[in-house]
N, C-alpha and C positions, 0 to 999 in steps of 0.2 A: 141539617146534617152536622153532628157534633164532632167535626174533625179537629183535633188538636195538633197532630203531626202529619204532614203531607210530604211524601217523597215523590220525586219526578225523575224517571229514567229518561235522560235526554237522548235525542236522535235528530236526524235532519228533518223528517216529515211527520213521524208518528211518535207520540210521547205516552209513556205508561205512567199513570197516576196510582198511588197507593196511600190511603189515609187510614189513620187509627184514631180512636178516641183517647180520653185521658187514662183509661184502663189498659190500653194497648190492644183493644179489640178492633178488628178490621171493620170499617164502615164505608170504605170506598175503594174500588178497584176497577179502573176503566182506562181505555185507550182513546186518546184524542189526537186530532190532526194539529199541525202547526198553526193553522189559521184560527182554530177554536181554543187554543190553550189559554190565552189570557181571559177569554170569556168564561171558561169553566172555572178558572182559579178565582176570578172576581165573584162568582156566585157562591163561593165557599166562605165561611166565617174567617175572621182574622186568626191565623194559626201560624205555626212554625213550618217553614218550607225547607227541605233539605235535598240537595242534589249531589251527584258524584262529579268530581272535577274532571271535565272533559271539554271538548270543543263547544263553545257557546255557553258554558256554565256561567261565566262572569257576566255575559250579556243578560241572560235571564235573571241572574241574581240582582243586577241593577234595576231591571224592570220591575221585579216583584218588590224590591225594597222601596222603590218610589211609590208603589201602591199601598204601602203601610205594613207589609208582611215582614216578619223576622226570617231572614234567609241565611242559611249556612251551607258550606260546601265541604265535602269529605273527600279525602284522597282515595283513589281506587283501591290501594293496597289495604286500607282499613275496612273496606266494604266486602272484599272478596271472601274472608273467612265466614261471613254470615250468609252466603248464598247456599240455599238448601236444594238438594237434588241437582237436577240439570240446569244449565244456564239458559234463561230466556228473559224477556223484558219484565214479565210479572215477578219472577223470582229475584231479579236484580232490584226492582223497586222495593220489594219486601225486605231485601237485605239492607238497603239503604236505611229503612225505618229501624231495623234491628240495630244497626250500627249507631244511628243517631240517638237511640234510647240509652246507650251506655253513658253513665255520668262522667267517665274519664275520657271520652272521645275528644280527639283534637281535630280542629277544622282549618280550612284554608282561607286566608284573608281574601276578600273580594277586591279585585283590581278595579281601579277607576278607568275612565276613558283615557285620561292622560297617561296613566301607567301602561296601558295597552299600546298607545301611540309610541312610547319609547321602546317597548318590547318589539314592536313591528320594525322600528329602525334597526335594532340590533339583529333581528332575524334576517332582514333583507341584506344587511351588510355581511352577515355570516355566510349567506348563500353566495353573494358576490365574491367573497374571499375564496370559497370552495371552487367556484367557477374559474377564477383566475388561476388557482393552482392546477386545476384540471387542464386548462388551456395551455399553460406553460409546459406541463408534462407531455401533452400531445405534440406540441411544437418540437420539443427536444427528442421525443421518441421517433417522430416521422423523419426529422432531419438526420438522425443517427443512421437511418437506413441508406442515406446518401453519403455517408462518411463525414458529415458535418456535426461536430460536437460543440455544445454550448454549456456553460457553467449552470449550476442549479438555481442560482439566485434570480429573482424577478428582474433586478436591475441589469444583470448581465444579459439576460434574454432580450430585454427592451433595447439595450444599447447595441448588441451584436446582430440582431435580426435584420435591420435595414441594410447593414453592410453585407450580410450573407446573401440577401436577395439580389443585390446589385453586383455581386462578385461573379464574373463570367468564368472563372477558373474551376469552380466546383461542378458537380455532375447534375445540378438541378436543371430540369427541363423548363420550358416556358410555362407549361401547365402547372408544374410544381411551384414555380415562383409565384404564379397568380394565386394559388391556394394558400401559400405561405403568407402572402401579403394580406389575404382575407383574415387569416388567423392573427396576424399582427394588429390589424385594425380592430378586431374584437378584443384583443388584449388591452389596447389603448383605451377602448371604450369602457371596459370593466374597471380599469384603474381610475378613470375619470368619475365613474359612478361611486366607487369606494371613497374617493376623496370628497365627493359631495355628501355622502352619508356621514363621514367623519366630521365634516363641518356642521351638519345638523346636530349631531350628538354633542359637539362642543357648545353649540348655542343653547341646547337644553341644559347642559351642565352649568353654564354661566348664569342661567335664569333660576337655578335651584339652589337655595342656601344649604339644605341638607347635603346635596351632592358636593358642594364646595367644601363643606366640613370634612367629608370623607376623603377628599383629595389630599388632605394634609397627612394622611397615613402613608408611611413608606410602602411602596408597592401598589398603591391605588392611584389610578389616573381617572380622567373623565370617562373613559370607556367602562371601567369597573364600577365607578361611582354611580353612573346613570343606570347601569344594568341592575345594580343592587336596589336602587330606588324603585325601578320598574317592577322588580320581582317581589321585594319584601315590603315596600312602602315604609311605614314607620317601625316595622319589626316588633310591634307590641304584642303580636300573636305568640311570641316566644318568651318564656319565663326568664331565660338567662342566655348568655352567650354560647354555652355548650349546646343548648337545644338548636340554636341558629346554625352552629357549625355542623351538628348532626343532620339538620335539614338539608345542608349542602353536600352531605356525604363525605365529610372530611374527618370523621371519627372512626376509630378501629371497628372492624366487624367482629362481633363477639359470638362465641359458641361455648358457653359455660354450663356446667352441670355438676351436681354433687359437691359443690364447694370448690371445684377446680376451674379456675379462670383460664380461658383460652381466647387470645386476641390475635387477629389476623390483619390483613391490609384494610384500607379504608373501605367503607360500605359502597361508595359511589352512588348513593341515593340522591334523589332530588334533582335540582337544576344542574344538568351536566354542563351547559354553556357557561353559567356563572362560576361553577367550580373550576372549569378550564381557565377562565380569566384570572381567578385568584391564584391558581397554581403558577401561571405564567408571570404574574406580578411578583409573587414570592420568589420565583427563580431569579428574577432580575436583582432583587434585594440580596439574595444569597451570594450571587456573583460579585457584588460590590461590598460585601461585609468585611472582607480582608482590608479594605481601605479605611475603615472606621474603627473607633475605639469605644463607642457608646455601649450601654448595657445590652441593647437588643443585638448589636453586632457580635458582642462577645458570646451571648447566648447562642446565636446562630453558628458561630465557629465551633463552640463546644459540642453542640448536637451533631454538626457535620463531621467532627473528628471521631465521635463515638459511634455514630450510626450511618454515616454516609450522606452524600449530597441529596439524593432523592428524598430520603426520609426527612432531612432538614427542611427541604422545600415544602413538603406537605405539612410538616409541623408548623412552619411559619405561616402557611396559608390558613391553617386552623386558628392560629393566634390572630391573624389579620381579621378573620371572620368574627372573632369575639370582640375585637376592637370596634368593628363596624357596628355590631349590635349595641354596644354601649353608647356610641355616638348617636345612633338613630333612636333607640328606645328611651334613653334618658336625656337626649338633647344636649349632651355635653360637647365641649370642644376638645380636640385632640391635644394631649400634652406629650410632646416628644420625650423619649428617655434621655436622662442626663448623659 
């Protein structure tokens, strides 16, 4: 079977295969189970395999690459325009082939196992942070019904809650005190788990020279540095820093026509978690810019005076993203502004 390009529409148990020859004619279209996928692919000649970026795509990409196949992953938003008629597995697989046939198509870098380990750390830590916020809000909301008000910060809740539980002057009943103590214990456990993952991320950061190079950029710490390494790797998939910033959704959304340019807010495409970290890091730099007189601080203050704080923060996040690309793609050391 003269398959030169094979697309696989991934799923949990059933996979749709669609193969074409060098002329683009269909020579294969079949559905296989998860247990037989490797067996079917091995029986085919060495060809290019393309998949849509989704759950399990990087795992299968590593498996097929180890077998000697050339594997590429396409972002779903680049496949969707090529879906013909109604959506089903066969049409999706055919659309992946059509998208991969375009000479200017852009592909997603395949993550290594180490990169996925770091991403898992960040995802688990992010979930723990959300759970902690939810637990604090629940504690404050329930106690407010008994006339007990606690400040919003996690530190205040952790400090005041044991005193509130032991205070006999408030309206808390024995049952309510017992439930509040359970919520406090869960809050303490969440903070211990968050501290543990912070420690793991710092250990990964100390063991990674590229991550330590990124830390020298103002507004970039171990959390951002390791998250970038896990998501972008060496960033060589991007031709320049602007493409990297656009991948993170930090460039203006454009709707231009007839020679009239119309720019709006940022696109917010790509990795929302990494974009959030960069914006938070940039915000801390903007807040401290008034205390410095270097070139970057003066630029921040100028943008802040002309366009406002929020636009200055996003503009700085864009600039930080471009700096990160230079350090990763070109292997350079960070040179702080004079």
